[in-house]
N, C-alpha and C positions, 0 to 999 in steps of 0.2 A: 297230642299235646306235648310240648317240650318239658322234660323233667326239670325240676327246680335245681337239680344238682348238675345240670349239663349246660355248657356254653351254647349259645344259639348257633355257633358255627361247627360244633362237633357232633351234634345229633345227625343221623343219616338224612341225606338229601338226594332225591332222584330227579333227574331231568328227563322229560319225555320229549325227544327231539334233540338232535345234536348239531344243529346248524350254527351259523356265525354268532348269533346272539347268545346261544347256550354256551358256546366255546368261550365267549368273552366273560360271561358270568362265572363259569367254572374257574377261569384264570383269576378273576377277581377274588373269588372265595379262597383259593389256594394262597394268594398273596396276603389275604387277611388272616391267615392262620388256620383255615379249615384243613383237616387232614385228608389226604387223598382217599384213604380207606373209608371215609364217611360219604363219599360221592359216587353216584352211579348214573349211567345214562342209558336210555333206551333209544336206539337208532337203527332203523331197518336197513340203511345202506351199510353193507359190511365193511367197505373201504373206509368210510367216514368213522364208523365205530372203532375200527382198528387204529386209526390215526389218533382218535381221542384217548384211547387206552394207552397208546405208546407215548403221546405227548405229555399227558397229565398223570399217568399212573393210576387212573381210576378204573372202576369196573364198567365195561360197556357191553351191551347185549342187544341183539336184534329183537328180543322179546321184552316188550314193555312191562308185562306182568312180572317177569323176573327182576327187572330193574327196580320196580317200586316196592318189592317185598321188604318189609321191615323199615321202610323210610317214613319218617314222621312229617316230611315236607316233600311235596311233589311240585316241580316247576314245569308247567305246561308251556313248551316252547315250540309247538308245531304250527303250521300254517292255519289260518282261520278256517279255510275250506275243509280241512280234515278233522277239525277239533271235535265235532260231534261224534264221529265214528270212533276216534281215539278214546274219548271219554266213555262212550257206551261200552267199549271193550274192557274198560277198567272199573266199571261201576260197582261190581260185586266186591272187588278188592277195596275200593274206596269206602264202601259201607262197612267193611270188616275192620279196616285199619283206622278210619276217621282221621286222615292226615290233614295238615294245612295245605291248601292248594294255592299256588302262586301262578297266575296266568300272565304271559306277556304277549298274548295274541291280540292284535289290533281289532277293535270293533266288536268284540264278544263280551257281553255283559256277564256279571257274576251270577244272575239268576238263570241264564242259559246254561252256564257251566254246572251250576248246582243241580239243575233238572237232569242234565245228561248223565250226571254221576250218581243220581238216586236221591239227592236232596239232603238237607240238614248239615251241610259241611261248612267249615271255615274257609273263606276264599278271599284272597287279596289279588286285585287286578293291577298290573303294572304296565306302564307304557314307556319303555326305554327308547332311546334313539341311537342312530348308528355311531355317533362319537363315543358311545360306551365301548366300542371295539378298541379304542385307544385310551380307555380309562377317563374319558372326559364327557360322560353321558349326563343327561338330565332326564329323570324318570318321575312321572306322576304316579301316585299310588292311591287306590281306593280299597277299603275293606268292608265286607259285609258285617252285620251285627254279631255273627257267630265267631268272628276272629277276636280273640281276647288280646290284652295288652302284650303278653309275651309273644303271641303269634305275629302281631303287627311288628314288634321289634325284630323278630326273626326274618320276616319278609323284607324289612327295610335293610337289614344287614346284608342279605343276599344281593340286593340290587344296588346298595350303596358302594359296593366294591368297585364299581365301574363309573362313579361320578356322584352327583348330588341327587337327592330324592326330595319330593314334596308331596305331602298328603293332601288329598282332595276330598272334601266333605260330601259333595254331591256327585254321584256317579255320572250324571248327565254331562258334567264338565270334563269328563275324561275324553270326550270327542274334541273338546277345545284343546286339551293337553296334546292330543294327537296332531291337531292342526298347528299348534305352536312349536312344541319341541320334537314331536315325532316326525312331522314333515318339514320342520323348520330348517334342518341342514340343507335341504334342497333349495330353499329360498336364498340361503347364504351363498351356496355355490353359484346360483344364478346371478347374484349381485357381483361376485368376484369375476364371473364370466363376462358380465356386462362392462365392468371396469377395465378388464383386460382388453376386450374388443375396442372400447373407446380409446384407450391409450394407443393401441395399434393403429387406429384411424388417424391419430395425431402424429404417427411416424415412429413410435417406439417399437423396438424389437419385441416379439411376443414373449419370449422367455423372461426378458427384463420386466415387462408389464405384469406377467403372472406373479413373479417373485415379489414385486413391490405391492401388488394388490393383496396377495395372500398374507404377507407379513403385516401389512397395515391393518387388515381385518383381525388378525391374531392379536396384535398389540391393542387394538381398540377393545376386543373382547376381554382381554386381561384387565384393562383399566376398569371396565364395567364391574368385574367381579372382585377386584382388589382395592379399588379406590373408595367405593361405598357411596359415591355421589349418584344422583339420579341421571338417567341418560340425557335428559334435557340440559342439566347443568354441565355435563361433560361436553355436550355439543356446543353450548354457549362459550366454553373456554377456548374452543378451537376457532370460533367465528368472530372475526374482526369486522367492524362496520365497513361496508363498501369494499371488503376484501374478496379474495378468490373464493373462500369457502361460502361467503354470503351469496356470491353470484350463483354457485352451484345449488345451494339450498333454495334460493328463489326460483330456480328452474324446476327443482323437484316440487315445490309448492304449486307452481303454475300447472304442473302436470297432474296434480292431485295425488301425490304419493300416499298420504295417509288413507285416503279413500280406496286406493288401489289395494293396499295391504289389508284393510278391513274387509273388502270384498273377497280377497283371496282366502283369508282365515275363515270367513263365514262359509265359503264354498267347501273348504276342506272339512270343517266341522259338520256341515250338512251331509257330506258324502260318508263320513264316519257313521252317522245315524242311519243312513240308508243301508249301509253294509250290514249293520246289526239287524235292522228290520227285515232285510232280505233273508237272513238266516232264519228268522222267525217264520216267515212265509214258506220257505222251503221245507221247514220241519213241522208244519201244521198239516195233520191228516186231511185229505180231501173227502168231502161227503160222497 
């Protein structure tokens, strides 16, 4: 638990896994005022560990147990497929230190992490997305009942350094978070790709088409976050009766765009549930 006399960003934090998302979070913490001396990372790849130590001035080790010693918060940033084994190897230390656990592994529930680490721990599950790598992320957060207000604040500060955060009351909705913001950047890139290809078909040079499509989507995104109006209102402002925008929107409606998006999000949500259930099945002893 965090000391009442300690800032949420100065108490020791250990990252288990030093991949791109961990690198992004470490950078965000340092920008937010966390001292490098408070951060450590366990990373089995010696080259990656050395790069992290050199770039950020933090302690990096191939030994996860060494990385977490003395840390009041552990950020679990390994791939879902290896999470069980990683947790099992650290269970005794977790029970000794009783840290706050922050997991950013997709599809793994807090009860699974708790069981693998021996039980009774405060856990926050986060689902960041790849724009966090440039400080523009969107992260959904869910906490179990053992995480107190201070620990929730600490988890939020760790993840808020790379963008916005939103608390989710029902963990089942974390699969929807994954479908919306976790997978969402790929939907956006697909739309820009489609706009680019469509413009090329009309005779526009590809480089010009890409630049216009990307900047248009960037500007529209900024309007959504800075204007405060609902998406429908912003859409209506652009749409003149019988104009060019109306012609395009009518075509989208005829193709069932809303239904297409709804089916896509439902498919991604369901796949998230299946991945979690698959971990349960693989870890259930056979008779």
